[in-house]
KEVO-643578 format. One line per 8 residues: number of its first residue (from 1); for each residue x, y, z of N, C-alpha, C. Coordinates in Angstrom, 2 decimals. Example, Ala and Ser with C-alpha at 12.3 -4.5 7.8 and 13.67 -1.06 7.14 Angstrom:
# KEVO-643578
1) 13.19:-5.69:7.80:12.30:-4.50:7.80:13.20:-3.30:7.80 ~ 12.85:-2.25:7.08:13.67:-1.06:7.14:12.90:0.03:7.87
***
This chain:
# KEVO-643578
1) -6.38:-2.84:6.87:-7.50:-2.52:5.88:-8.72:-3.77:6.21 ~ -9.74:-2.96:5.97:-11.05:-3.80:5.99:-11.53:-3.80:4.86 ~ -10.95:-5.03:3.69:-11.59:-4.93:2.77:-12.40:-6.31:2.13 ~ -12.72:-6.67:0.83:-13.28:-8.12:0.59:-12.68:-8.03:-1.29 ~ -11.69:-8.71:-1.46:-11.70:-8.74:-2.75:-11.36:-10.21:-2.91 ~ -11.10:-10.05:-4.22:-10.88:-11.75:-4.46:-9.22:-11.57:-4.85 ~ -8.44:-12.83:-4.94:-7.40:-13.31:-5.09:-6.55:-13.88:-3.77 ~ -5.41:-13.67:-3.23:-5.10:-13.85:-1.82:-6.39:-13.32:-1.05
9) -6.20:-11.95:-1.27:-7.16:-11.26:-1.44:-8.88:-11.47:-1.41 ~ -8.57:-12.13:-3.11:-9.57:-12.33:-4.14:-10.49:-12.75:-3.25 ~ -10.37:-14.41:-2.54:-11.22:-14.91:-1.92:-11.45:-14.72:-0.61 ~ -10.36:-14.25:0.59:-10.42:-14.15:1.71:-11.17:-13.45:2.11 ~ -11.26:-12.45:1.08:-12.19:-10.97:1.52:-13.82:-11.17:1.34 ~ -14.06:-12.15:-0.03:-15.44:-12.21:-0.63:-15.84:-12.99:0.79 ~ -14.95:-13.87:1.49:-16.07:-14.73:1.93:-15.73:-14.06:3.42 ~ -15.14:-12.86:3.97:-14.66:-12.25:5.04:-13.86:-13.19:5.97
17) -12.97:-13.59:5.29:-12.08:-14.78:6.34:-11.09:-13.58:7.26 ~ -10.97:-14.10:8.62:-10.51:-13.40:8.88:-9.48:-14.98:9.93 ~ -8.80:-13.76:11.20:-8.08:-14.46:12.40:-8.30:-13.73:13.62 ~ -8.84:-14.53:14.38:-8.60:-13.61:15.80:-8.98:-14.70:17.09 ~ -8.51:-14.54:18.32:-8.50:-14.93:19.21:-9.97:-15.46:19.71 ~ -10.52:-16.27:19.85:-11.81:-16.18:20.34:-11.80:-16.42:22.24 ~ -12.51:-15.67:22.73:-12.91:-15.62:24.16:-13.86:-16.72:24.40 ~ -14.02:-17.61:25.31:-15.13:-18.31:25.71:-16.14:-17.33:26.33
25) -17.44:-17.62:25.87:-18.31:-17.08:26.69:-18.87:-15.69:26.29 ~ -17.91:-15.20:25.33:-17.61:-13.60:24.72:-19.11:-13.62:24.30 ~ -20.36:-12.80:24.78:-21.10:-12.47:23.96:-21.01:-11.24:22.70 ~ -20.91:-11.60:21.28:-20.81:-10.86:20.42:-22.00:-10.53:19.59 ~ -22.45:-9.16:18.96:-23.17:-8.89:18.08:-22.94:-9.28:16.54 ~ -23.30:-9.01:15.60:-23.35:-9.57:14.38:-22.05:-8.23:13.49 ~ -22.29:-7.25:13.68:-21.66:-6.50:13.85:-20.21:-6.84:13.97 ~ -19.91:-6.87:15.42:-18.31:-7.55:16.16:-17.65:-8.29:15.46
33) -19.07:-9.47:15.10:-18.40:-10.55:14.90:-17.38:-10.06:12.94 ~ -18.04:-9.68:12.40:-17.72:-9.17:11.09:-16.21:-8.74:10.99 ~ -16.62:-7.58:12.38:-15.36:-6.84:12.38:-14.29:-7.55:12.67 ~ -14.36:-8.09:13.46:-12.97:-9.16:13.95:-12.68:-10.33:12.59 ~ -13.90:-10.54:11.58:-13.62:-10.86:10.52:-12.75:-10.63:9.34 ~ -12.85:-8.95:9.64:-12.37:-8.05:8.74:-10.83:-8.26:9.10 ~ -10.46:-7.39:9.89:-9.60:-6.70:10.53:-8.82:-8.10:10.86 ~ -8.13:-8.60:9.81:-7.03:-9.64:9.85:-6.02:-9.46:9.11
41) -4.56:-9.80:9.81:-3.32:-9.27:9.03:-3.61:-10.07:7.74 ~ -3.02:-9.29:6.72:-2.87:-10.08:5.49:-1.35:-9.60:5.10 ~ -0.59:-9.10:5.37:1.09:-8.84:5.21:1.06:-7.36:4.30 ~ 2.31:-6.73:4.23:2.30:-5.80:3.30:2.13:-5.71:1.98 ~ 2.33:-7.46:1.64:2.26:-7.92:-0.13:1.83:-8.70:0.11 ~ 1.33:-9.31:-1.24:1.31:-10.55:-1.48:1.54:-11.05:-2.80 ~ 1.93:-11.95:-3.27:2.19:-12.58:-4.86:1.62:-14.54:-4.75 ~ 1.08:-14.57:-5.89:0.80:-15.76:-5.80:0.36:-16.37:-7.57
49) 0.25:-17.39:-7.80:-0.13:-17.75:-8.97:-1.85:-18.14:-9.05 ~ -2.68:-18.15:-9.87:-4.05:-18.80:-9.65:-4.51:-19.23:-11.01 ~ -5.08:-20.59:-10.61:-5.63:-21.32:-11.48:-7.15:-21.21:-11.26 ~ -7.93:-20.64:-12.32:-9.45:-20.53:-11.84:-10.12:-21.31:-13.00 ~ -10.84:-22.06:-12.42:-11.23:-23.23:-13.33:-13.20:-23.09:-13.86 ~ -13.65:-22.85:-15.00:-15.33:-22.13:-15.28:-15.78:-23.68:-15.63 ~ -16.65:-24.28:-14.79:-17.44:-25.50:-14.95:-18.72:-25.21:-15.10 ~ -19.50:-25.48:-16.31:-20.66:-25.46:-16.83:-21.30:-26.50:-16.32
57) -23.12:-26.36:-16.59:-23.91:-27.16:-16.31:-23.76:-28.95:-16.74 ~ -22.71:-29.11:-18.12:-22.30:-29.95:-18.43:-21.13:-30.84:-17.99 ~ -20.26:-29.91:-16.96:-18.95:-30.46:-16.58:-17.74:-30.00:-17.40 ~ -18.25:-29.13:-18.77:-17.34:-28.88:-19.34:-15.97:-27.83:-18.42 ~ -14.87:-27.55:-18.61:-13.99:-26.72:-18.10:-13.57:-26.20:-18.69 ~ -13.07:-24.62:-18.57:-11.77:-23.99:-19.08:-11.43:-23.19:-18.04 ~ -9.70:-23.79:-18.10:-8.82:-23.45:-17.19:-7.75:-22.05:-17.57 ~ -7.94:-20.96:-16.24:-7.42:-19.63:-16.51:-6.58:-19.76:-16.10
65) -5.05:-19.50:-15.91:-3.67:-19.21:-15.46:-3.61:-17.73:-15.02 ~ -3.74:-17.38:-13.87:-3.30:-16.26:-13.54:-2.16:-15.82:-12.42 ~ -1.49:-14.48:-12.67:-0.60:-14.07:-11.97:-0.76:-12.70:-11.57 ~ -0.99:-13.04:-9.78:-1.66:-11.59:-9.10:-0.45:-11.37:-8.37 ~ -0.64:-10.19:-8.15:0.07:-9.09:-6.65:-0.92:-8.68:-5.84 ~ -0.73:-8.19:-4.63:-1.42:-7.49:-4.09:-0.55:-6.46:-3.06 ~ -1.02:-5.25:-2.66:0.05:-4.59:-1.90:-0.89:-3.66:-0.85 ~ -0.81:-3.46:0.24:-1.34:-2.44:1.55:-0.39:-1.76:1.64
73) -1.24:0.08:1.09:0.02:1.03:1.45:-1.02:1.67:2.76 ~ -1.46:1.18:3.23:-2.33:1.45:4.32:-3.49:2.37:4.06 ~ -3.68:3.22:3.26:-4.50:4.12:2.88:-5.40:3.55:1.87 ~ -4.62:2.84:1.24:-5.29:2.22:0.17:-4.96:0.57:0.07 ~ -5.55:0.39:-0.98:-4.92:-1.74:-1.03:-5.05:-1.80:-2.44 ~ -3.71:-1.86:-2.98:-4.03:-2.32:-4.40:-4.05:-3.66:-4.47 ~ -4.56:-4.03:-6.10:-4.15:-5.36:-6.45:-4.33:-5.61:-7.75 ~ -3.57:-6.10:-8.62:-3.47:-6.49:-9.85:-3.32:-7.85:-10.67
81) -3.74:-8.31:-11.53:-3.64:-9.42:-12.09:-3.31:-10.11:-13.78 ~ -2.78:-10.81:-13.74:-2.08:-10.67:-15.33:-2.82:-12.10:-15.58 ~ -3.83:-12.51:-17.05:-4.22:-13.11:-17.41:-2.74:-13.92:-18.19 ~ -2.31:-14.90:-18.08:-1.32:-15.92:-18.94:-1.36:-17.02:-19.68 ~ -2.69:-17.44:-19.47:-3.34:-18.20:-20.45:-4.83:-18.64:-20.27 ~ -5.87:-19.12:-21.29:-5.40:-19.90:-22.79:-5.12:-18.35:-23.28 ~ -4.50:-19.06:-24.80:-4.65:-17.74:-25.68:-5.57:-16.63:-25.79 ~ -7.02:-17.04:-25.49:-7.85:-15.96:-25.88:-8.01:-14.61:-24.71
89) -7.35:-15.17:-23.92:-7.39:-14.11:-22.27:-5.94:-13.76:-22.56 ~ -5.09:-14.41:-23.06:-4.01:-14.03:-22.39:-3.50:-12.66:-22.63 ~ -3.05:-12.08:-21.55:-2.42:-10.41:-21.82:-3.45:-9.73:-21.28 ~ -4.99:-10.34:-20.82:-6.30:-9.44:-20.31:-5.17:-9.31:-18.77 ~ -5.62:-7.86:-17.99:-5.03:-7.69:-16.98:-6.17:-7.16:-15.97 ~ -6.39:-6.79:-14.83:-7.43:-6.24:-14.09:-6.79:-5.65:-13.08 ~ -7.46:-4.33:-12.19:-6.42:-3.53:-11.46:-7.83:-3.26:-10.82 ~ -7.77:-3.31:-8.95:-8.38:-2.71:-8.35:-7.47:-2.38:-7.17
97) -8.30:-0.61:-6.68:-7.74:-0.13:-5.87:-9.19:-0.28:-5.18 ~ -8.36:-0.08:-3.56:-9.69:-0.22:-2.21:-9.02:0.91:-1.31 ~ -10.13:1.55:-0.69:-9.35:3.27:-0.29:-9.96:2.61:1.21 ~ -9.18:2.85:2.60:-9.94:3.16:3.62:-10.27:4.48:3.92 ~ -11.42:4.03:3.52:-12.20:5.55:3.49:-13.84:5.51:2.71 ~ -14.75:6.37:2.90:-16.05:5.82:2.43:-15.65:6.06:0.68 ~ -14.76:6.15:0.43:-14.79:6.08:-1.34:-14.74:4.77:-1.95 ~ -15.18:5.04:-3.22:-15.70:3.79:-3.88:-14.21:3.41:-4.57
105) -14.63:2.14:-4.85:-13.19:1.08:-5.25:-12.83:1.75:-6.62 ~ -11.96:1.82:-7.11:-11.44:1.95:-8.63:-11.25:0.92:-9.22 ~ -11.49:0.37:-10.24:-11.60:-0.66:-10.90:-11.41:-0.11:-12.61 ~ -9.98:-1.05:-12.96:-9.97:-1.32:-14.54:-9.71:-2.53:-15.07 ~ -9.54:-2.34:-16.34:-9.71:-4.17:-17.04:-8.98:-3.39:-18.21 ~ -7.79:-4.12:-18.78:-7.26:-4.03:-20.24:-7.47:-5.58:-21.12 ~ -8.24:-4.85:-22.47:-7.86:-6.07:-23.22:-7.59:-5.93:-24.41 ~ -6.44:-6.86:-24.48:-5.64:-6.61:-25.49:-6.00:-6.78:-26.92
113) -7.01:-7.27:-27.13:-7.84:-6.89:-28.82:-8.22:-5.68:-28.77 ~ -8.72:-5.03:-27.94:-8.83:-3.48:-28.16:-7.88:-2.28:-27.70 ~ -6.24:-2.97:-26.90:-5.68:-2.20:-26.82:-5.66:-0.49:-26.02 ~ -6.76:-1.31:-25.17:-7.13:-0.07:-24.39:-7.22:-0.70:-22.92 ~ -7.66:0.65:-22.27:-7.98:-0.03:-20.79:-9.21:0.60:-20.73 ~ -9.79:0.15:-19.82:-11.18:0.36:-19.75:-11.32:0.51:-18.28 ~ -12.10:1.69:-17.74:-12.24:2.21:-15.99:-13.49:1.28:-16.13 ~ -14.08:0.58:-15.27:-15.14:-0.14:-14.82:-16.13:0.71:-14.19
121) -17.43:1.04:-14.56:-18.45:2.27:-14.24:-19.01:1.59:-13.00 ~ -19.55:2.49:-12.23:-20.39:1.48:-11.08:-21.65:0.92:-11.58 ~ -22.46:1.16:-12.80:-23.28:0.60:-13.42:-23.24:-0.74:-13.92 ~ -21.46:-0.82:-14.40:-20.79:-2.38:-14.33:-20.51:-3.41:-12.95 ~ -20.87:-2.89:-12.35:-20.60:-3.68:-11.06:-21.15:-5.30:-11.02 ~ -22.57:-4.93:-11.69:-23.45:-6.51:-11.48:-22.75:-7.45:-12.79 ~ -21.98:-7.24:-13.51:-21.29:-7.94:-14.67:-20.48:-8.90:-14.03 ~ -20.56:-10.06:-14.65:-19.51:-11.04:-14.13:-18.20:-10.99:-14.89
129) -17.19:-11.52:-13.99:-15.99:-10.96:-14.60:-15.61:-11.83:-15.38 ~ -14.98:-12.08:-16.45:-14.31:-12.78:-17.27:-14.98:-14.32:-17.57 ~ -16.29:-14.58:-17.55:-17.25:-15.57:-17.69:-17.48:-16.51:-16.24 ~ -16.71:-15.65:-15.10:-16.42:-16.55:-13.76:-17.94:-16.38:-13.12 ~ -18.08:-16.68:-12.20:-19.51:-16.16:-11.05:-18.76:-15.37:-10.03 ~ -17.98:-14.83:-10.44:-17.45:-13.30:-9.63:-17.65:-12.37:-10.17 ~ -18.56:-11.35:-9.76:-18.99:-10.13:-10.12:-17.89:-9.15:-10.25 ~ -18.14:-8.13:-10.81:-16.89:-6.89:-10.31:-17.12:-6.36:-8.73
137) -18.44:-6.41:-8.55:-18.65:-5.85:-7.21:-18.24:-7.00:-6.14 ~ -17.86:-8.32:-6.68:-17.63:-9.46:-5.82:-16.06:-8.93:-5.35 ~ -15.26:-8.58:-6.83:-13.84:-8.28:-6.59:-13.51:-7.29:-6.04 ~ -14.45:-6.22:-5.51:-13.94:-5.09:-4.94:-14.14:-5.07:-3.60 ~ -14.24:-4.32:-2.95:-14.31:-3.66:-1.50:-15.75:-3.56:-1.01 ~ -16.33:-4.65:0.17:-17.42:-4.09:0.75:-16.88:-3.77:2.25 ~ -17.47:-2.71:2.65:-16.93:-2.32:3.92:-18.12:-2.40:5.02 ~ -17.17:-2.32:6.42:-18.30:-2.87:7.07:-19.47:-1.94:7.71
145) -19.38:-0.62:7.17:-20.51:-0.14:7.42:-21.72:-0.39:6.57 ~ -21.03:-0.89:5.21:-22.11:-0.95:3.86:-23.38:-1.52:4.52 ~ -23.51:-2.29:5.67:-24.48:-3.06:5.60:-24.85:-3.14:7.14 ~ -26.36:-3.81:7.30:-26.49:-4.25:9.00:-26.27:-5.72:8.83 ~ -25.14:-5.94:10.02:-25.33:-7.24:10.17:-26.53:-8.13:11.65 ~ -26.41:-8.92:11.27:-27.27:-9.40:12.65:-26.95:-11.08:12.99 ~ -26.41:-11.23:13.90:-26.16:-12.69:14.32:-27.48:-13.48:14.39 ~ -27.67:-14.45:13.30:-28.90:-14.98:13.18:-28.81:-16.59:14.37
153) -28.14:-17.38:14.39:-27.52:-18.57:15.24:-26.45:-19.05:15.15 ~ -26.25:-20.28:16.05:-24.89:-20.54:15.64:-25.13:-22.06:15.54 ~ -24.42:-22.71:14.40:-24.19:-24.22:14.31:-22.79:-24.99:13.91 ~ -22.93:-25.56:14.04:-21.73:-26.67:13.45:-22.03:-27.13:12.11 ~ -20.50:-26.76:11.27:-20.78:-27.04:9.69:-19.31:-27.95:9.68 ~ -19.47:-28.71:9.09:-18.29:-29.73:8.92:-17.57:-29.78:9.70 ~ -18.27:-29.82:11.20:-17.19:-29.97:12.57:-16.83:-29.21:13.12 ~ -17.07:-27.97:12.50:-16.59:-26.54:13.36:-17.78:-25.43:13.64
161) -17.72:-25.55:14.83:-18.87:-24.37:15.53:-18.68:-22.95:14.89 ~ -19.98:-22.81:14.58:-19.88:-21.35:13.75:-20.57:-20.28:13.98 ~ -20.81:-19.22:14.03:-21.39:-18.04:13.94:-22.43:-17.80:12.55 ~ -23.48:-18.16:12.70:-24.17:-17.55:11.42:-24.84:-15.93:11.02 ~ -24.31:-15.01:10.64:-24.14:-13.63:10.39:-25.03:-12.95:9.09 ~ -26.76:-12.35:9.30:-27.05:-12.11:8.03:-26.43:-10.71:7.84 ~ -26.11:-10.44:6.21:-25.52:-8.83:6.32:-26.47:-8.43:5.57 ~ -26.78:-7.59:5.42:-28.61:-6.79:4.38:-27.47:-5.08:4.34
169) -27.70:-5.33:2.76:-26.88:-3.85:2.57:-28.08:-2.48:2.91 ~ -27.36:-1.27:3.14:-28.23:-0.03:3.18:-29.01:0.58:2.02 ~ -27.95:-0.24:1.10:-28.51:1.06:-0.26:-29.77:-0.20:-0.79 ~ -30.86:0.12:-1.25:-31.94:-0.61:-1.50:-31.66:-1.03:-3.08 ~ -31.04:-0.32:-3.99:-30.58:-0.64:-5.10:-29.38:-1.86:-5.40 ~ -28.77:-2.16:-4.03:-27.37:-3.28:-4.36:-27.99:-4.60:-4.84 ~ -27.14:-5.20:-5.43:-27.56:-6.45:-6.42:-27.78:-7.64:-5.57 ~ -27.76:-7.49:-4.16:-28.01:-8.65:-2.92:-28.91:-8.06:-2.56
177) -29.50:-8.96:-2.00:-30.91:-8.60:-0.69:-29.96:-8.45:0.52 ~ -29.25:-9.77:0.62:-28.66:-10.09:1.83:-27.69:-11.13:1.37 ~ -26.49:-11.42:2.71:-26.01:-12.41:2.08:-25.58:-13.14:3.82 ~ -25.75:-14.11:3.52:-25.25:-15.22:5.18:-23.78:-15.39:4.95 ~ -23.13:-15.26:6.19:-22.07:-15.92:6.58:-21.73:-16.69:7.44 ~ -20.94:-17.86:7.36:-20.76:-18.75:8.31:-19.30:-18.77:8.54 ~ -18.98:-18.29:10.46:-17.92:-17.82:11.07:-17.16:-18.96:11.57 ~ -16.22:-19.48:11.13:-15.47:-20.61:12.61:-15.39:-19.64:13.89
185) -16.08:-20.50:15.15:-16.04:-19.16:16.32:-14.40:-19.49:17.14 ~ -13.77:-20.14:16.39:-12.21:-20.51:17.18:-11.45:-19.86:16.87 ~ -11.42:-19.40:14.99:-10.53:-18.97:14.79:-10.88:-17.85:13.86 ~ -12.35:-17.56:13.81:-13.15:-16.15:12.73:-12.76:-16.12:11.36 ~ -12.25:-17.52:10.99:-12.21:-17.97:9.32:-13.65:-18.04:8.52 ~ -13.94:-17.21:8.01:-15.22:-17.44:6.89:-15.06:-18.65:6.47 ~ -16.01:-20.26:6.30:-16.16:-20.96:5.93:-17.23:-21.25:5.26 ~ -17.84:-20.30:4.94:-19.10:-20.40:3.85:-20.11:-19.22:3.63
193) -20.23:-19.35:2.63:-21.42:-17.33:2.35:-21.94:-17.55:1.24 ~ -23.36:-17.30:1.42:-24.44:-17.21:0.21:-24.73:-15.95:0.04 ~ -25.11:-16.25:-1.30:-25.49:-14.57:-1.88:-27.00:-14.72:-2.09 ~ -28.12:-13.78:-1.83:-29.12:-13.66:-2.24:-29.62:-12.59:-3.09 ~ -30.60:-12.80:-4.03:-30.76:-12.23:-5.11:-31.62:-11.20:-4.74 ~ -31.99:-10.24:-6.05:-33.27:-8.94:-5.28:-34.25:-9.67:-5.12 ~ -34.99:-10.69:-5.56:-36.11:-11.47:-4.82:-35.96:-12.15:-4.13 ~ -35.03:-12.41:-3.50:-34.36:-12.98:-2.10:-33.71:-14.67:-2.30
201) -34.01:-14.65:-3.25:-33.81:-16.12:-3.47:-32.19:-16.77:-4.00 ~ -32.09:-17.80:-2.96:-30.12:-18.17:-3.41:-29.59:-18.44:-4.49 ~ -28.57:-17.12:-4.85:-28.32:-17.01:-6.52:-26.79:-17.54:-6.27 ~ -26.20:-17.87:-5.39:-24.57:-18.04:-5.24:-24.47:-18.77:-3.71 ~ -23.29:-19.71:-3.79:-22.59:-19.98:-2.56:-20.95:-20.17:-2.56 ~ -20.17:-19.61:-1.90:-18.97:-19.69:-1.83:-18.61:-20.73:-0.62 ~ -18.14:-21.35:-1.49:-17.19:-22.56:-0.05:-15.83:-22.64:-0.35 ~ -15.50:-22.45:1.14:-13.57:-22.54:1.36:-13.36:-23.96:1.55
209) -12.53:-24.69:0.58:-12.18:-25.90:0.82:-10.51:-26.50:1.74 ~ -10.21:-25.35:1.57:-8.71:-25.52:2.37:-8.36:-24.01:2.37 ~ -7.75:-23.85:3.59:-7.01:-22.26:3.72:-5.25:-22.92:4.19 ~ -4.79:-22.67:4.34:-3.17:-22.87:5.31:-2.36:-21.38:5.80 ~ -1.44:-21.83:6.80:-0.77:-20.64:6.83:0.58:-20.09:6.02 ~ 0.53:-19.27:6.22:1.83:-18.53:5.10:2.48:-17.83:5.51 ~ 3.68:-17.82:6.03:4.41:-16.89:7.02:3.42:-16.00:7.90 ~ 2.70:-16.70:8.40:1.70:-16.79:9.66:0.89:-15.82:9.43
217) 0.50:-15.93:7.99:-0.82:-15.58:7.62:-1.58:-15.93:7.10 ~ -2.86:-16.46:7.63:-3.69:-17.48:6.84:-4.47:-17.14:5.59 ~ -4.40:-18.02:4.45:-4.63:-17.65:3.37:-5.66:-19.08:2.77 ~ -6.66:-18.80:1.98:-7.59:-19.39:1.26:-7.18:-19.69:-0.09 ~ -6.51:-21.42:-0.12:-6.03:-21.86:-1.38:-6.83:-22.60:-2.18 ~ -7.81:-23.06:-1.74:-9.49:-23.68:-2.75:-10.77:-23.41:-2.21 ~ -11.03:-22.72:-3.15:-12.28:-22.43:-3.18:-13.34:-22.74:-4.36 ~ -14.69:-22.40:-4.15:-15.36:-22.91:-4.93:-16.53:-21.72:-4.77
225) -16.66:-21.06:-5.95:-18.08:-20.46:-6.31:-19.05:-20.97:-7.18 ~ -20.19:-21.05:-6.50:-21.03:-21.64:-7.38:-22.60:-20.66:-7.44 ~ -23.25:-20.96:-8.71:-24.28:-20.32:-9.07:-25.55:-20.67:-9.54 ~ -25.92:-21.39:-8.23:-27.00:-22.12:-8.17:-27.93:-22.03:-9.54 ~ -28.71:-20.34:-9.67:-29.60:-20.74:-10.67:-29.22:-21.27:-11.76 ~ -28.26:-20.77:-12.40:-27.18:-21.33:-13.75:-26.58:-22.83:-13.46 ~ -26.33:-23.07:-12.64:-25.84:-24.46:-12.26:-24.25:-24.32:-12.89 ~ -23.28:-23.25:-12.57:-22.59:-23.10:-13.17:-21.21:-22.57:-11.88
233) -20.53:-23.14:-12.08:-18.98:-22.80:-10.69:-17.99:-22.67:-11.68 ~ -17.27:-21.77:-10.06:-16.35:-21.14:-10.89:-14.71:-21.41:-9.80 ~ -14.07:-22.37:-9.98:-13.28:-23.03:-8.68:-11.87:-21.92:-8.63 ~ -11.07:-21.95:-7.46:-9.93:-21.33:-7.75:-8.69:-21.57:-6.64 ~ -7.56:-22.26:-7.33:-6.61:-22.88:-6.80:-5.49:-21.48:-6.53 ~ -4.82:-21.66:-5.26:-3.66:-20.81:-4.84:-2.75:-21.28:-4.90 ~ -1.43:-20.73:-5.47:-0.18:-21.75:-5.42:1.21:-20.41:-5.41 ~ 2.11:-21.42:-5.07:3.32:-20.60:-5.14:2.91:-18.91:-4.75
241) 2.63:-19.24:-2.67:2.20:-18.07:-2.55:3.78:-17.25:-1.74 ~ 3.93:-15.78:-1.90:4.81:-15.19:-1.20:4.46:-13.94:-0.45 ~ 4.90:-13.61:0.58:4.18:-12.51:1.64:5.42:-11.89:1.69 ~ 5.30:-10.40:1.59:6.04:-9.58:2.09:7.30:-9.69:1.02 ~ 7.17:-9.76:0.46:8.34:-9.71:-0.65:9.10:-8.37:-0.98 ~ 8.41:-7.16:-0.57:9.19:-5.93:-0.81:8.61:-5.17:-1.81 ~ 7.88:-6.09:-2.71:7.13:-5.09:-4.12:7.28:-3.59:-3.74 ~ 7.22:-2.95:-5.57:7.14:-0.79:-5.52:5.37:-0.95:-5.84
249) 5.20:-0.33:-5.56:3.68:0.29:-5.82:3.50:0.80:-7.16 ~ 4.62:0.86:-8.10:4.71:1.50:-9.19:4.19:-0.07:-10.41 ~ 3.92:-0.94:-9.52:3.68:-2.32:-10.16:1.87:-1.96:-10.51 ~ 1.63:-0.82:-9.62:0.03:-0.93:-9.87:-0.55:0.45:-10.22 ~ -0.25:0.41:-11.86:-0.62:1.24:-12.76:-1.68:0.64:-14.31 ~ -2.26:1.87:-15.03:-2.68:1.17:-15.89:-1.33:1.19:-16.95 ~ -0.15:1.58:-17.24:1.09:1.32:-18.02:1.23:-0.27:-17.41 ~ 0.89:-0.95:-16.51:1.71:-1.95:-16.29:0.64:-2.84:-16.68
257) -0.64:-2.90:-16.35:-1.38:-3.32:-17.12:-1.46:-3.57:-18.37 ~ -0.77:-2.65:-19.53:-0.57:-2.92:-20.66:0.69:-3.46:-21.35 ~ 1.05:-3.52:-20.32:2.42:-3.89:-20.72:2.98:-5.36:-20.56 ~ 1.95:-5.75:-19.43:1.95:-6.96:-19.04:2.94:-7.53:-18.18 ~ 3.07:-8.93:-18.05:4.20:-9.35:-17.40:5.90:-9.46:-17.99
***
């Protein structure tokens, strides 16, 4: 599936991480580069622990521990995350369904204080998720045809030869005026992504600190989203990653969100 989500999928898809052989001398368009990035193996299902750290401009930190599950059912990819700590967010859960079609994502959040599941409306997609630097829109799907993709240049970043691709939404009301992604030419792994606001000012930078191969699948295990305008950062570190465990799709329901781990 061609998704851009948060989780193993969370960061991997936001920066459009991918893996594909590079052919020397091959001339690629911006769209072809992003298509290669999107079309990467993710396995039938994934499970992992996630540490999300929120860091404000004074350097104060809040660490949130999360358990996450994702499953690819072919025509839909489902993900669910359960907050384990600290106490003020414990038992909160979030679920996303991304469709391999033009259908928009379905998203839900369960807030234990209200003892009810809330569906995320399209008007709320620009809201920030649980105080982090990721919006609900970031957590969902960004399909290839949603944007116009243009190869701007090629340059070296951290010793890696990269394509730099600009993506501009075909929807004038989209929350980002454009994004720029740096894609490793030899692996088609995204290493950095910039987000620009409606005034075309730099808003956020997503940086990939570390990726590792797990069961033949490339997984981003250390990343950071920095809000330049607010001087606020969110780091995400994955651990205990398991792929193709044979989980059941019965895990991805509103009932499970309320029941918790």
